[in-house]
N, C-alpha and C positions, 0 to 999 in steps of 0.2 A: 624523642618521641618517635615511635615506630608506626609506620602506616602500612596497612595491608592493601595491596593492589590486586583486585580481581581482574583477570584478563577474560574478556568476552570475545569470542571469535565469530566472525561472520563467514559464511561459505556461499559459494556460487550456487544458484538454484535453490536458495532457502525460501521458505514460505513466510510471508509476513501478513499481518492483518491490520487494516486501516479502516477507520470509520469516516465516512464522508457523506455529503449530500449530493444526490444525482441531480445535475443541473440540466442536462440535455442528452438525448439519444439520437444519433444520426447514423443511418445505414447500419454498419457493424461496429460503431464506436460509441462508448458511453463517456460522457464528460462529468467528472466527479469533483466537487469542491472539497478540498482538505485544507483546513485552516484558511489562509488567504489566497491559496493557489487553486487553479482548476487544472485537473489532469485528465488527458484523454487516454482511455484504455480500450483496446479491442475487446469486443464481447467474448471472443474465444479465450482470452486470458483471465476472465473473471469466473471464479467459482464461489459458491456459497456454502457455508457450513452451518448446519442447524443443530 
């Protein structure tokens, strides 16, 4: 039985999209819940795409 393996490459400075719930905003940091984890991100790193 032959299996086809697709190789997916990741590169540095790639763009990703995650959906989460904003839990708190402090100064210039947004705390977002993604799954069971809360991640703190600087507001300057967050962009929205409409």
